[in-house]
N, C-alpha and C positions, 0 to 999 in steps of 0.2 A: 503530485502525482500527474502525469500528462492524460487528460481525457482524450482516449483514443477510439477509433471505429470499433463497433461492436466486437467484442471476443467470444470465441466458441462457448456455447453451455454445454455442462455435461448432461448426456443423455442418460437418464435413470429409469428403470421400471418403476411403473406407479405402484407397484405391490412390495416394494422392497421395505424391510422394517428397518427401525433406526437401531444403530448399534448402541450398546450401552457407552457411557461415558469413560473413557479411559483416563488414568490419572494425569492431571496437569502438572508441569514441574513444580517441583516441591521448593520452599524457601531454603535458602542456603544459609550456614551460620553467619555468613558476613553479610546478607541482606535480604530483602523481601523476593517473593516468587518472581522469577522474570516473567515479562510478559510475552506472550506469543499472539500477535497482532495479524489481522489481515484485512484489507478492504474488499467490500462487496458494492458493485456499481449499479446503478439504477437503469442503466441503458442495457440492451441487448435481450438475450432469450433465457439467460440462466436465471435459476429459480432460487428462493431462498430455501426451499426444500432441499436443494443439492447440498447446502452447508450441513443439513442434517443427515442426509443418506449416506454422503461421502464419509461420515465420521469426524469432519473438520471441526463441527461445533462442539465436540466433546473434547478436542484437543487445544482449541483457542481460550485465551482468557479473554481477548476483546475484539470485537468486530465492529469495523468503521464502515459506516454507510456513506457511500459516495454519489453524487454530491447535491449539498444546498447550494443556492446561489447567493451572492452579495449584491443587492440591488440597490442604488441610491443610498448606499452605506448602511444598509440593514440587511439582516438575515432574511432569506426567503426560501421556498420550496422550490427545488430544483426540477423536477418533474412531476407536477400534481397528479397525471393519470397514472404513472408508474408507483409513484410513493403511496397514493391513499384511494385512487379511483378504479383502478383496473381490478375486475372481478377475478379471483383465482379459482381455476376449476380444482376439482377433488384430486385428480391425478397429479397436480403441481403444489397441493397444499401441505404443509408440514404434518398436520394431523389427519389428512385425507379427506377432510371436510371443505365441501365447497363454499365459496362466499355467496352469501344471499343479498340481493338489492334491499337495502334500507335496514339491514341487520349487522351491525357491528362496523369494525374498521376493516377497509379492503386493500388490496394492493400489498406491495412490500411490507409496509408498516403493519399491516395486519399479520402478515406470516412471521415478522420480525418478533411480535409480542408472542405468537406462539412458540417460536423457537426459543424465547428467553424463558418461557413456563416450563419448558422440558428441560433447560438447562440453566438453572438459577445462578449458577456462579458465572455465566457469560454476561460481559459487560457490551452494550451497545452504544456506540458514539456516532454522531453526525457530522459528517465532515462538510465544509465549506470551501468554495473556490475551485482549485484544480488548474491546470495548465490553460484552460480556454475560459475558466471563470474566475481570474485573480484581479481583473480590472477594477471591480469594486472595492479592493481593499483601500485604495489610496483614498478615496472619499471617506471610508470606515474610519481610517486613521486620524481624520481631522477631529472626529467627536467619538472617541472609543466607548465613553460611557453610553452614548445612545445606541451605538452599535451593538454593546453587549446588553441593553436592555431589550433591543429587539430580538436577539437570539434567545434571552431567556424566556421571552412571551412565546417564541415559536416552539421551543423545546417543551414548554408547559401547557400547549395548546390541549384544550380538554378532549379532543378527539384521540390524542396519542399520549396523553400526559403520564409521565412513568416509564415510557418505553426507552428514551434515550438517558443513558447516564452520564453524557458530557458531550462536549464539543471538540472537534479536531479543525484547526486552522491550517489550510493548504495554500499559503499565499506563494505564489511564484512569478517574481521575488521580491520581498521588501527591500527597498533602497537599490535595486538592481534591475535588470532587464531579463524578461521572459517572453512571453508572447508580445508583451508592452513592457514599457520601461517605468519605474516609479523612483521619484525621488523624495519620499516622505522622511529620510533621515533615519539614522541607525537605531533609535530608539521607537520607531513607529509600531514594529511587531510586539515588543516589549509593553507598550501602552495597552495595545488591544488585548493581548493575553492576561495583564494585570486586570484590566476592567472586566474580563469574562470572568476570572477568579473570584472578583468581588462580587458580581452580580449572581454568579450560580453557587458561591458557597465552597467552603473548604472540602466537602465531600465529593462534589463533582469532579470528573475526570475533565481536564482541558489539556490538550495536547497540540502540537503544532509539526506539520511536516516542513523538513530545511533541506537547502540544497546540499549537494557533496562537491560542488566546484569551490575550491579555495578562494578564488576571489569574491565569490557572492557570499560566501560566509564571513569574509572581512567586512562586508558592506552593513552588516546588523550586528549590533550586541546580543548576541545569543546566549551569553552568560544571564544577562538580564531576563531575557525570555524565559529561560531555564528555572529562575526563581519562582516563577508563577505557574509554570507548567508543570504537569505529572512526567512527561518525557517529550523529547524532540526525536521524530522519525526521519533519520538522516536517509535521503533518497540515493542510495549508493548503487545506483545502475544508469543505464543510458550514457556512460561515459564516451561510448563512441556508437555512432549511428550509421545509416548508410544512405543519409541524404546525398552525399556527394556522388555517390554510386560507384567510384572507380577505387576505392581503397585507400590505403592499405587495411586489409581484415583485421580486425581486432576485436577481443571480446569486450561486451558492453557493460560487464560488472565483475573485472578482475578482483579478487581480494587484494592481492600484491603485485607489484611491478614486476616484469620479466624483461629479460634481454630482448630489445627491439620494439618495447611497446612505445607507441607514438608520443604519448605524453607520460611520463613517469609519476605524476601526480594524480593521474585519472584512475585512482584505486579507493576500494574501500578502506583500507589501512590508513591513505593517506588524509581522507576525509574524516575519519573518526578522531586520528591523532589531530587534525586541524580544530575539531570541536573541544577536545579536550583541552589543546593549547588556548583556546579562546576562553577557558575557564568554565566550561560545562562540566558539571560531574558526571562520571561515566555511568552511574547507576540511573541518569536521565537520558542517555543516548539508547536508541534502539537502532540496530543493523537492519537496512533494508535488501529485501530480496526480491527480484523480478521474477514472476512466474511465466516468463515468454522468452522468446529468442530473437536477436537481430541478425540478418543475414545478407549475403551477397550472391549473386550470380555471375558466369562467366569467369570463375575462378580455376586456377589451374595448380596452386601451390596448396597443399594441405596443410601446412603450417601458417601460424598468423603471420601477417606481414604480405601478404600476396595481393595482387592485382585483380580487379574485377571490372566487369563492363556496365553493371548496374545493380540494383537491390534484386534479391530474391523475391519470388513471388509468395505473398500472404493471402490468406482469405480474405481479410478486411483491410489490410494495408500493405502496401510493398515494404520488403524488408522487415515484417513483424510477423510472428508465428506463435502461438500458444505452446508450452512445454508438452503437453499431452498429445498434441499433433506431432512435434518434432521428434520425441522418443520412439515414435514408429515409423514416421518417414523418412527422418535423416537422425540415426542414432549417434551418440558420441564416438569420435574416433582418438579423441586426445584430451588432455588438460593443460591449461596454462594459466599461471597466476593464481590458481586456486579457483578456477571455474572450468567449464567444459568447453569444447567445441566440437565441431562436426563437418567433414568433408565427404559430399556424397554428389557423384556426377560432377557438375561444374558450380554447385552450391556450397557455400560456407556459411556455417550458422555458429552462433555462440550461445550457450544458456546454461543455466544452472540444474543440475541435477539432485536426487536426494543424497549421493554421495558428496558433492561439493557443497551443498547445504549443510550437510552435517560439519563439514570442515570451516564453514564459516560460523557456524553455532559454537565449535569449540574455539574460534577464536573470540566470539562475544563473550565466552564465559571466561577465558582468560585474561580478558582485558576489563572484566568486572562490568560489562554494560549491562543496561536494565533489560535486555531481551532483543528481540527481532520482530519486524512486521514483513507483510508480504503484499505487493501489488501485482496482481490481485486474483481473486479466487476462481474464477472462470478458467484460468490457464492450468490449474491444477488437473490431477486425474480423478476418475470418478471414485476412486478410493482414497483421495487426498494423501498421495504419496508425499508431496512437498510440504504440506503441513504437518505431517507427521515426522517427517526429518527435522523440522525446526523445533517441534515440541520435545521430540527425545533428544536431540541435539543440545538443547539448553538444560535438560534435565541430567544430562551427564556431567560427572565431577570433572574439575578443571586438572 
C-alpha cells in the first residue's frame, strides 16, 4: 500500500450512537468465512471512532493498522505519538470517554482496544512497511529469525499486549523495485513470513500485501509465501496513474480488460490469475479495492483513452481524491472494465462505487477467493457504503 499524504477524515457528530453489528459474511459449504478486511492509517485526522460510528467495525472481519516501521532489520513503532501518546478527547473516543494522563493506553492503540471490546469478533493486525517504509526489509531478510523475534516482542509489549492478533508484511517489493530496489532473491519474503509464523505461533494471523504487476509477481515465490500466511492481499489498484499528466485516461483499478486499455494485463483479473498460476491457492488470495479515485484535468473526451493537460486537483495530492468527495463533486458518468469513471467539466476520474465493488465481490466469490480488502477506510462515506458493499457482496451466493 502506498503511504500517501493525509486522506480526508469522516466528520461525525460526537453524539452518534454505535449501530448494532450486522451479520458478517457466513461460511460457505466450500470453505471458511470470507475475509472482509480494511486498512486504517496512523496519519491524518481520521479517528478509530469513525470505524465504529460508520458501522464499518460491524462489517469487517479484520482491521489492519498501518504502519509500523522496519528499522535496522527489526520491527518498530511507526508514529509513537499517534499510536500510543496522543490523548483522545471524549468527542473522538470510541466510548465517549476522554483519555486521562497517566491512566491507561492512549492514542490509536487505546481506541483500538476499546473498539475490540465492542466487537469481540474483529481481529486487529499491525502492518509493517508500505511504499515509503519497505527499505528495511532487505536487511530483515538477512536474518528472518531475528526480525520475527523483534516483531513478537513489539506485539507483546505489556502496554498493549493482546491488542494485535497478528502481523501484516507490506514489502514493496521483494526481489523487485518499488521506491527502492531489492535483490534479496525469490525466497526472501517466504523466509520472513515463515519466521513470523514460527515465532508467533499457529493461532496468530500472518499476512502479506503483494503486487498486482505480473513481472513483480514472478520475482518472488508467492506459493511458498502462501504456505505460511493466512492470506495474500493482492494490491489490485493503481494500475494506471496520472504521473505523466497527459494521459491517455484509464481507470486505475479495472476488473477486466476492455477495448483500448493501454496495457491489457493491467487488471484485477490478470493479477488474480497470475497469483493462481504461480500456485497460490485461491482461498489465500484477497482482492484489493481502492477507496479513492485517480484523475486528470484538461480532458475533452468523456470516454477512456482521452488526452489530458495534467493531473486533476486533489485536496492532498494531485491526481488523487477520496471516494466520499468524488461521489459528490464528480459523480460517475459511465463504467468500463468493471469499474466506474466520471467526466465533469474538463476532469476525468476513475474510482470504484458500491455498485462496481459488488461486481468485484461477485468475481471474488465465483473465483473462490478468500475475500477482499480495502485501502483505506478514510476514503469511505460516513455510513461505510463501500465496506458495506464489500461485506454484502461477499455474503451473496455465487
